[in-house]
C-alpha positions in Angstrom: -3.4 -9.7 -35.5 -6.1 -10.7 -32.9 -5.2 -10.1 -29.3 -6.3 -10.6 -25.7 -6.8 -7.3 -23.9 -7.8 -8.6 -20.5 -8.1 -11.9 -18.8 -8.6 -14.8 -18.7 -10.4 -14.9 -15.4 -11.5 -18.3 -14.2 -14.8 -17.7 -12.6 -17.3 -20.5 -12.0 -16.3 -24.2 -11.5 -18.5 -27.0 -10.2 -18.3 -30.8 -9.6 -20.5 -31.5 -12.7 -17.5 -30.6 -14.9 -18.6 -27.1 -15.8 -16.6 -23.9 -15.7 -16.7 -20.4 -17.1 -13.7 -18.3 -18.3 -14.0 -14.5 -18.9 -11.9 -12.5 -21.4 -11.8 -9.2 -23.2 -10.5 -9.3 -26.8 -9.4 -6.5 -29.1 -12.0 -7.3 -31.8 -15.2 -9.4 -32.3 -14.8 -13.1 -32.9 -15.1 -16.5 -31.3 -13.1 -17.4 -28.2 -12.2 -21.0 -27.5 -11.0 -22.5 -24.2 -9.2 -25.8 -24.8 -8.1 -28.1 -21.9 -5.4 -30.7 -21.9 -7.9 -33.4 -20.8 -10.1 -32.8 -23.9 -12.7 -30.5 -22.3 -13.4 -27.3 -24.2 -15.8 -24.5 -24.8 -16.5 -21.7 -27.2 -18.3 -18.4 -27.1 -18.8 -15.5 -29.5 -17.9 -12.0 -28.2 -20.4 -9.4 -27.3 -19.9 -5.7 -27.7 -20.3 -3.0 -25.0 -19.1 0.6 -25.7 -16.6 -0.4 -28.3 -15.2 -3.3 -26.2 -15.5 -7.0 -26.9 -16.0 -9.6 -24.2 -16.8 -13.3 -23.9 -17.7 -15.5 -21.0 -16.8 -19.0 -22.3 -18.7 -22.0 -20.8 -16.4 -25.0 -20.5 -17.9 -28.5 -20.2 -16.7 -32.1 -20.0 -14.2 -31.5 -17.2 -13.4 -34.6 -15.1 -14.4 -34.1 -11.5 -11.6 -34.5 -9.0 -8.9 -33.5 -11.5 -6.8 -30.5 -12.5 -6.2 -29.7 -16.1 -4.1 -27.2 -18.0 -6.0 -24.9 -20.4 -5.3 -22.4 -23.1 -7.3 -19.6 -24.7 -7.5 -19.4 -28.5 -8.8 -16.5 -30.6 -8.5 -15.6 -34.2 -6.6 -18.8 -35.1 -3.9 -18.2 -32.4 -3.3 -19.3 -28.9 -3.3 -16.1 -26.8 -3.0 -17.6 -23.4 -0.6 -18.5 -21.9 1.8 -16.0 -23.3 4.9 -17.6 -24.9 7.2 -15.7 -22.6 5.2 -16.4 -19.4 7.3 -16.8 -16.2 4.3 -18.4 -14.5 3.2 -22.1 -14.4 0.4 -23.0 -16.9 -3.1 -21.9 -15.9 -5.3 -24.7 -14.7 -8.9 -25.6 -13.9 -9.2 -27.7 -10.8 -12.6 -29.4 -10.8 -13.9 -30.6 -7.4 -15.2 -34.1 -7.0 -18.8 -34.4 -6.0 -18.7 -35.1 -2.2 -15.3 -33.4 -1.6 -15.0 -32.9 2.1 -12.4 -30.1 2.2 -12.8 -26.5 0.9 -10.4 -23.6 1.2 -11.9 -20.2 0.9 -9.5 -17.2 0.7 -11.1 -13.7 1.1 -10.3 -10.0 1.4 -11.3 -6.6 0.1 -10.0 -3.1 -0.8 -7.3 -3.3 -3.5 -5.9 0.1 -4.6 -4.0 0.8 -7.8 -0.6 -0.8 -8.2 1.4 2.4 -7.7 0.3 2.6 -4.1 3.2 2.0 -1.7 3.2 -1.2 0.3 3.0 -4.9 -0.6 0.0 -6.3 -2.4 -1.4 -9.4 -0.8 -2.7 -10.8 -4.1 0.7 -10.4 -5.7 2.2 -12.2 -2.7 -0.4 -15.0 -2.9 0.4 -15.4 -6.7 4.1 -15.6 -5.9 3.5 -18.3 -3.3 1.4 -20.4 -5.6 3.6 -19.9 -8.6 6.7 -21.0 -6.6 5.0 -24.3 -5.6 2.4 -25.3 -8.3 1.6 -28.5 -6.5 1.1 -27.0 -3.1 -2.2 -26.2 -1.4 -4.1 -23.4 -3.0 -7.5 -21.8 -2.5 -10.5 -23.5 -4.0 -12.2 -20.1 -4.4 -11.1 -16.5 -3.9 -13.7 -14.1 -2.6 -13.2 -10.4 -3.5 -15.5 -8.6 -1.1 -15.6 -5.1 -2.6 -13.5 -2.2 -3.8 -11.8 -4.1 -6.6 -11.3 -0.7 -8.3 -11.2 2.8 -6.8 -13.2 5.1 -9.1 -12.6 8.0 -6.8 -9.0 7.5 -5.9 -7.0 6.9 -9.1 -3.3 6.3 -9.6 -0.9 9.0 -10.8 -0.7 7.2 -14.2 -4.5 7.2 -14.6 -4.7 10.8 -13.5 -2.3 11.7 -16.4 -4.4 9.6 -18.8 -7.6 11.4 -17.7 -5.9 14.8 -18.0 -5.1 13.9 -21.7 -8.7 13.0 -22.3 -10.6 15.9 -20.6 -10.2 19.0 -18.5 -9.8 17.9 -14.9 -11.0 21.3 -13.7 -14.5 20.1 -14.6 -16.3 17.8 -12.3 -15.7 15.0 -11.4 -12.1 16.1 -11.7 -9.5 13.4 -11.2 -12.1 10.6 -10.8 -13.6 8.4 -13.5 -16.6 9.8 -15.3 -17.8 7.2 -17.9 -17.5 3.6 -19.1 -14.3 4.1 -21.0 -12.6 5.5 -17.9 -13.8 2.7 -15.7 -12.3 0.2 -18.1 -8.9 1.9 -17.6 -9.2 0.9 -13.9 -9.7 -2.7 -14.7 -6.8 -2.7 -17.1 -4.6 -1.2 -14.5 -5.6 -3.6 -11.8 -6.0 -6.9 -13.7 -3.1 -6.6 -16.0 -0.7 -6.7 -13.1 1.2 -9.9 -14.1 0.9 -11.7 -10.8 -2.8 -10.9 -10.4 -3.5 -11.7 -14.0 -2.1 -15.2 -13.6 -3.7 -15.7 -10.2 -7.2 -14.9 -11.5 -6.6 -17.2 -14.5 -6.1 -20.2 -12.2 -8.0 -19.6 -9.0 -11.8 -19.3 -9.3 -13.1 -16.0 -7.9 -16.5 -14.7 -6.7 -16.9 -10.9 -6.6 -19.0 -8.3 -4.8 -19.0 -4.5 -5.1 -18.6 -1.9 -2.3 -18.6 1.9 -2.4 -15.3 2.7 -4.1 -16.3 0.6 -7.1 -18.6 3.6 -7.7 -17.7 6.3 -5.2 -16.8 6.6 -1.5 -19.9 6.5 0.8 -22.1 5.3 -2.1 -25.8 5.4 -0.8 -25.0 6.6 2.7 -28.3 8.4 3.1 -31.2 10.0 1.2 -29.7 13.4 1.7 -26.4 12.2 0.3 -28.1 10.7 -2.8 -30.2 13.8 -3.4 -27.0 15.9 -3.4 -25.3 13.6 -5.9 -28.3 13.5 -8.2 -28.3 17.3 -8.3 -24.9 17.3 -10.0 -24.4 17.2 -13.8 -22.0 14.2 -13.7 -23.4 11.7 -11.2 -25.9 10.0 -13.5 -23.2 9.0 -16.1 -20.9 8.0 -13.2 -23.3 5.6 -11.5 -24.7 4.1 -14.7 -21.2 3.5 -16.0 -20.1 2.0 -12.7 -23.0 -0.5 -12.7 -22.4 -1.3 -16.4 -18.7 -2.1 -15.9 -19.4 -4.1 -12.8 -22.0 -6.2 -14.6 -19.6 -6.9 -17.4 -16.3 -7.4 -15.5 -17.5 -8.9 -12.3 -21.2 -9.8 -12.0 -21.5 -12.1 -15.1 -18.8 -14.4 -13.8 -20.6 -14.8 -10.5 -23.4 -16.7 -12.2 -23.6 -20.4 -13.0 -24.1 -21.6 -16.6 -27.8 -22.3 -15.7 -28.3 -18.8 -14.3 -26.6 -17.3 -17.4 -28.8 -19.2 -19.7 -31.9 -17.9 -17.9 -30.7 -14.3 -17.8 -32.7 -12.1 -20.3 -30.2 -9.2 -20.2 -27.3 -11.6 -21.0 -29.3 -13.0 -23.9 -30.2 -9.6 -25.2 -26.6 -8.3 -25.0 -25.3 -11.4 -26.8 -27.9 -11.3 -29.5 -27.4 -7.6 -30.4 -24.7 -6.3 -32.7 -24.0 -3.8 -29.9 -25.4 -4.5 -26.4 -24.5 -1.0 -25.0 -27.9 0.5 -25.0 -29.6 -2.6 -23.5 -27.0 -2.7 -20.7 -27.2 1.1 -20.2 -31.0 0.9 -19.8 -30.6 -1.9 -17.3 -28.1 0.0 -15.3 -30.1 3.2 -15.3 -33.2 1.2 -14.1 -31.1 -0.5 -11.4 -30.0 2.9 -10.1 -33.5 4.4 -10.1 -35.2 1.4 -8.8 -32.8 -0.9 -6.9 -35.5 -3.6 -6.4 -35.4 -4.1 -10.2 -32.0 -5.8 -10.1 -30.4 -8.4 -7.9 -26.7 -8.4 -7.5 -26.7 -10.8 -4.6 -26.2 -14.5 -5.4 -25.7 -18.0 -3.9 -23.0 -20.5 -4.6 -22.8 -24.0 -3.2 -19.6 -25.9 -2.7 -20.6 -29.3 -1.6 -21.9 -29.0 2.0 -20.9 -25.3 2.2 -23.3 -22.6 1.2 -22.0 -19.1 0.3 -24.4 -16.1 0.1 -22.9 -13.0 -1.4 -25.1 -10.1 -0.3 -25.3 -6.7 -1.9 -25.2 -4.0 0.8 -24.8 -1.0 -1.4 -27.3 -0.9 -4.3 -30.2 -2.6 -2.5 -30.5 0.0 0.3 -33.7 1.9 1.2 -32.6 5.4 2.3 -35.7 7.2 3.2 -35.6 8.2 6.9 -38.2 6.2 8.8 -37.8 3.3 6.4 -34.1 3.0 6.2 -32.9 -0.5 5.5 -29.7 -2.1 4.3 -31.8 -4.3 2.0 -35.0 -3.6 0.1 -37.9 -5.9 0.8 -37.2 -8.3 -2.0 -33.5 -8.6 -1.2 -34.3 -9.1 2.5 -36.8 -11.9 1.6 -34.2 -13.5 -0.7 -31.6 -13.5 2.1 -34.1 -14.8 4.7 -35.0 -17.7 2.4 -31.4 -18.6 1.7 -30.3 -18.5 5.3 -33.3 -20.3 6.8 -33.1 -23.1 4.2 -29.5 -23.8 5.3 -30.2 -25.9 8.4 -29.9 -29.6 7.5 -28.6 -28.7 4.0 -25.1 -27.6 4.8 -22.3 -28.0 7.3 -21.1 -24.4 6.9 -23.0 -21.2 6.0 -20.9 -18.3 4.8 -22.5 -14.9 4.4 -20.3 -12.6 2.3 -21.1 -8.9 2.9 -18.6 -6.2 2.2 -19.6 -4.4 5.3 -19.1 -6.1 8.7 -22.1 -7.2 10.7 -20.2 -6.9 14.0 -18.0 -3.8 14.3 -15.7 -2.5 17.1 -18.2 -1.7 19.8 -17.5 2.0 19.9 -18.1 2.3 16.1 -21.3 0.2 16.4 -22.7 2.5 19.0 -21.6 5.6 17.2 -23.4 4.4 14.1 -26.6 3.6 16.0 -26.4 7.0 17.7 -26.0 8.8 14.4 -28.9 6.9 12.9 -31.1 7.8 15.8 -30.2 11.5 15.6 -30.9 11.5 11.9 -34.3 9.9 12.6 -35.1 12.8 15.0 -34.6 11.2 18.4 -33.1 14.6 19.6 -34.9 17.0 17.3 -34.0 18.8 14.1 -30.8 20.4 15.2 -29.3 17.1 16.3 -30.6 15.5 13.1 -28.4 17.8 11.1 -25.4 17.0 13.4 -26.2 13.3 12.9 -26.2 13.6 9.1 -23.0 15.5 9.1 -21.3 12.9 11.3 -22.7 10.1 9.2 -21.0 11.4 6.1 -17.7 12.6 7.6 -17.0 9.5 9.6 -18.5 6.9 7.1 -21.1 5.7 9.6 -23.1 3.6 7.2 -22.5 -0.1 8.0 -25.1 -2.6 9.3 -25.2 -0.8 12.6 -26.4 2.4 10.9 -29.5 0.5 9.7 -30.7 -0.8 13.1 -33.7 -2.7 11.9 -31.5 -4.5 9.3 -28.9 -5.3 11.9 -31.5 -6.8 14.1 -33.0 -8.8 11.2 -29.6 -10.2 10.2 -28.9 -11.1 13.9 -32.2 -12.9 14.2 -31.7 -14.8 10.9 -28.2 -16.0 12.0 -29.5 -17.0 15.4 -32.4 -19.0 14.0 -30.3 -20.7 11.3 -27.6 -21.5 13.9 -29.9 -23.0 16.6 -31.1 -26.6 16.7 -29.9 -30.1 15.9 -29.8 -29.5 12.2 -27.8 -26.3 12.4 -24.6 -25.9 10.4 -21.4 -26.4 12.3 -20.3 -22.9 11.6 -21.9 -19.6 10.4 -19.3 -17.1 9.2 -20.0 -13.5 8.2 -17.1 -12.6 5.9 -16.5 -8.9 5.4 -13.9 -6.3 4.6 -14.1 -2.5 4.2 -12.7 -1.3 7.5 -8.9 -1.6 6.8 -8.1 -4.0 9.5 -8.7 -7.7 10.3 -10.3 -9.2 13.3 -12.4 -12.1 14.5 -15.5 -11.4 16.7 -17.8 -13.9 18.4 -21.4 -13.0 19.3 -23.2 -14.0 22.5 -27.0 -14.1 23.0 -28.8 -13.5 26.3 -29.2 -16.7 28.4 -33.0 -16.1 28.3 -33.1 -17.2 24.6 -32.2 -20.5 23.0 -28.5 -20.6 22.4 -27.1 -21.2 18.9 -25.5 -24.6 18.5 -23.4 -23.4 15.5 -20.1 -21.7 16.0 -20.9 -18.1 14.8 -18.2 -15.6 13.9 -17.6 -12.3 12.3 -14.5 -12.7 10.1 -13.2 -9.4 8.7 -10.2 -9.0 6.5 -9.0 -5.8 4.7 -7.2 -4.4 2.9 -5.7 -6.5 0.2 -3.6 -3.5 -0.9 -4.1 -0.1 0.7 -2.5 2.3 3.1 -3.5 2.3 6.8 -2.6 5.7 8.4 -1.5 5.6 12.0 -4.6 7.7 13.2 -6.9 5.0 11.6 -5.1 2.2 13.4 -5.4 4.1 16.6 -9.1 4.8 16.1 -9.9 1.1 15.5 -7.8 0.0 18.5 -9.8 2.5 20.6 -13.0 1.2 19.1 -12.2 -2.2 20.6 -11.0 -0.9 24.0 -12.9 -0.9 27.3 -13.0 2.9 27.2 -14.4 2.8 23.7 -17.2 0.6 24.9 -18.0 2.9 27.7 -18.0 6.0 25.5 -20.1 4.2 22.9 -22.7 3.3 25.4 -22.8 7.0 26.5 -23.5 8.0 22.9 -26.2 5.4 22.5 -27.9 6.6 25.7 -27.8 10.2 24.4 -29.4 9.0 21.1 -32.0 7.0 23.1 -30.8 3.8 21.4 -31.5 0.5 23.2 -28.9 -2.3 23.5 -28.5 -4.7 20.7 -30.1 -8.1 21.0 -26.6 -9.6 20.9 -23.3 -8.8 22.4 -19.9 -9.8 21.1 -16.2 -9.8 22.0 -13.1 -9.7 19.8 -11.4 -13.1 19.8 -8.6 -12.2 17.4 -6.9 -9.0 16.2 -6.9 -6.3 15.4 -4.3 -6.9 12.7 -3.1 -4.1 10.4 -1.4 -4.7 7.0 -2.1 -5.9 3.5 -3.7 -9.3 4.2 -5.9 -12.2 3.3 -7.8 -14.7 5.4 -8.3 -18.3 4.5 -11.0 -20.6 5.9 -10.3 -24.3 5.6 -13.5 -26.3 6.0 -13.3 -30.1 6.3 -16.4 -32.1 7.2 -17.9 -30.1 10.1 -14.6 -28.6 11.3 -13.1 -25.2 10.4 -9.8 -23.5 10.7 -8.9 -19.9 10.0 -5.6 -18.5 8.9 -4.5 -14.9 8.4 -1.6 -14.1 6.0 0.1 -10.7 5.6 2.2 -9.5 2.7 5.7 -8.6 3.8 8.6 -7.3 1.9 11.5 -9.7 1.4 15.1 -8.3 1.1 16.0 -11.3 -1.2 13.0 -11.4 -3.6 9.4 -10.5 -4.1 6.9 -9.8 -1.4 5.8 -12.9 0.5 2.9 -14.0 2.6 3.6 -14.5 6.3 1.2 -16.4 8.5 0.4 -14.4 11.6 -2.6 -16.4 12.9 -3.7 -20.0 12.3 -6.4 -21.4 14.7 -9.3 -23.8 15.0 -12.8 -22.3 14.9 -14.5 -25.5 15.9 -13.8 -27.9 18.7 -13.1 -30.9 16.4 -10.5 -29.0 14.3 -6.8 -29.9 14.5 -4.9 -28.3 17.4 -4.2 -24.5 17.2 -1.0 -23.2 15.8 -1.2 -19.5 16.6 2.0 -17.8 15.6 3.9 -15.5 17.9 3.4 -12.7 15.4 -0.3 -12.6 16.3 0.5 -11.0 19.6 2.5 -8.2 17.9 -0.2 -7.0 15.6 
């Protein structure tokens, strides 16, 4: 009897009445999504490495309405399950010209057996308990949806039954089949499965989706490529990301124009076509673009690949290759006049705690030879040990992004807000940049909005380290390191205006007209039931937003 192995995931929804729904089935066939309002869509499955997937385009949805849907396959309705304890899954189609948008975001979700409450589980519980209440219009998952290098105890046992863990890469995933195990473990969680079936999501990868510190430096990459297992690992990681996450990021028009998607769907088995693409994307990152743009009325979202698109050669180091940088520049500088809010999703924060920023610039300068060969070796060692590989570790790229944001945010046609949405660093904070008075001042409200983890542990030393990074002493020590590395001051300064907050958490931006509010919710254990979300911060980002409601809990975190 036909079955649904994974999904459904509601991915793309737009005001024209189009949506896409992603599924994995247990055999080939035709998947149908049928909506209560009469809208529907069908798609045949495609095969990758013995697995069968479909991305079903749905059309005919009525703008400004919400409709229940079901997934049919093999003559049976497979979703929702007959014994589901959750409300029916729905597709909420925005009306053209909607003035309010709620964007919830976060990153870093470890396997379910990790201790601590899961913010996505808690969000699902909140929405399921009140189906008619306010819910996100889109969920941004900003990296580390799976941890290929830090598997659960159950997955470790599964791997041990499959191969000898004494051989590299040991208790880490090695190939496509092992990657699919991570997605089953993560997305079959009942709360998360229902949540992703009813809230549209946009995805972006970060390092743990492949391996910790992925593409830190040229020396790091050379070391990985010298191993016998790395090629299969990285190719499989890119293949599974393309199937499980990237395809759903694209609009129906982009899918129709994608030659790889067409080739995979046309072939009896698309494995080799996808494998060739992934191998080429690893060898020549400029051959593939993982970044993408989504428009939500007068809000523009740019999701930027900061892992695969890197140029690592010393002397040419860049967070983005030339083509990717040009794409970002075009998208950012086209925003003035076209949108009220510009959101830049990048897994890695643009503005870090000042000590961390200066330490990364110092390490990058040492590696580039500012203090000679001996210090260059020290810089490379520190870069790897301390994960010093954010925007600040690519100084030219940091300056370029800073300049783009300033240019887009200055002038009478500038967006009301420009938000850089990030995760990765296992705490949440809000930072506001300031430019020297000698240059034109941005008219947009610009902020670094960082939120992670969704579900992970935050050891006490890590908390202490990030608190120090924001401290006055941390700033002083950071500047001393920068002077030692002969690093000049950044073209912009910034201060923390919220946080740091530690815990499993999600941020939500509510954008209405040209106003913006920001809320931070943390997952807390409840003695009388499942984990729940507790709001610890709720504040206006723009002067014309409703009055602040900053909870007392903010001061305790």
